[in-house]
C-alpha positions in Angstrom: -120.8 256.4 87.5 -124.1 257.1 89.2 -125.6 254.8 91.7 -129.4 254.4 91.6 -131.1 254.8 95.0 -134.5 254.3 96.4 -136.5 257.2 97.9 -134.9 256.8 101.3 -131.3 256.7 99.9 -130.6 253.0 100.2 -128.3 251.9 97.3 -130.1 249.4 95.1 -127.0 247.5 94.4 -126.6 246.9 98.1 -130.3 246.0 98.3 -130.0 243.4 95.5 -126.9 241.9 96.9 -128.4 241.6 100.4 -131.6 240.1 99.0 -129.7 237.5 97.0 -127.5 236.7 100.0 -130.6 236.3 102.3 -132.4 234.1 99.6 -129.3 231.8 99.5 -129.5 231.6 103.2 -133.2 230.8 103.3 -134.2 228.5 100.5 -137.8 227.3 100.2 -139.8 226.5 102.2 -138.5 229.7 103.9 -139.6 232.9 102.3 -137.6 236.2 101.7 -139.7 239.2 100.4 -137.6 242.3 99.5 -138.7 245.9 99.3 -140.3 246.7 96.0 -141.3 243.1 95.2 -144.9 241.9 94.9 -146.5 241.2 98.2 -143.9 243.3 100.1 -146.4 246.1 101.0 -148.8 243.7 102.6 -146.1 241.8 104.4 -144.7 245.1 105.8 -148.1 246.3 107.1 -147.9 247.6 110.7 -150.7 247.8 113.3 -149.9 251.6 113.5 -150.1 252.5 109.8 -149.0 256.0 110.5 -145.4 254.6 110.9 -145.6 252.5 107.8 -143.3 254.4 105.4 -140.7 255.5 108.0 -140.1 251.9 109.3 -139.9 249.9 106.0 -137.3 247.2 106.1 -135.1 246.0 103.3 -136.5 242.5 103.6 -139.0 240.4 105.5 -137.8 236.9 106.1 -139.9 233.9 107.2 -137.4 231.2 108.1 -138.8 227.6 108.2 -136.2 226.1 110.5 -133.7 227.0 113.3 -130.8 226.7 110.9 -132.5 229.2 108.5 -133.0 231.5 111.4 -129.3 231.2 112.3 -128.3 231.9 108.7 -130.5 235.1 108.5 -128.8 236.4 111.7 -125.4 235.6 110.4 -126.1 237.2 107.1 -127.6 240.3 108.7 -124.6 240.6 111.0 -122.1 240.1 108.1 -124.0 242.8 106.0 -124.3 245.2 109.0 -128.0 245.1 108.7 -130.4 245.8 111.7 -132.6 243.0 112.7 -136.2 243.1 114.2 -138.5 240.3 115.1 -142.2 240.2 114.5 -144.4 237.6 116.0 -148.0 238.7 115.3 -148.5 241.0 118.3 -149.3 244.7 118.1 -146.8 247.3 119.0 -148.0 250.9 118.6 -144.3 252.2 118.1 -143.7 249.9 115.1 -140.7 248.1 116.5 -141.7 245.0 114.5 -140.0 246.6 111.5 -136.4 247.8 111.2 -135.9 250.6 108.7 -133.5 249.4 106.0 -132.8 246.2 107.9 -134.2 242.7 108.1 -137.5 241.8 109.8 -137.7 238.1 110.8 -141.4 237.2 110.8 -142.2 234.3 113.1 -145.8 235.0 113.6 -147.4 234.4 110.2 -146.9 230.8 109.4 
């Protein structure tokens, strides 16, 4: 059985499972936007656009409460996903995004 992968080799089955798990941890008004979904490209825009493609996370999460933030961290840990935090500042090295991981966006509310 073949497993479909994205261009950077992430297993799409794992991606869908992780996105479903994150969505269950962050119900509205929190927001989870996963790679390949409408709006993801604009959400994943970096100050240094030269690093854009090499730093793309699996998901960008905007938790609406402390309990949602805790749930995102627990979910990422259980799924062994890297976590980065974005708060609206500019970092020329692109550390706001975590390739294949979860970016928690606290600066765009």
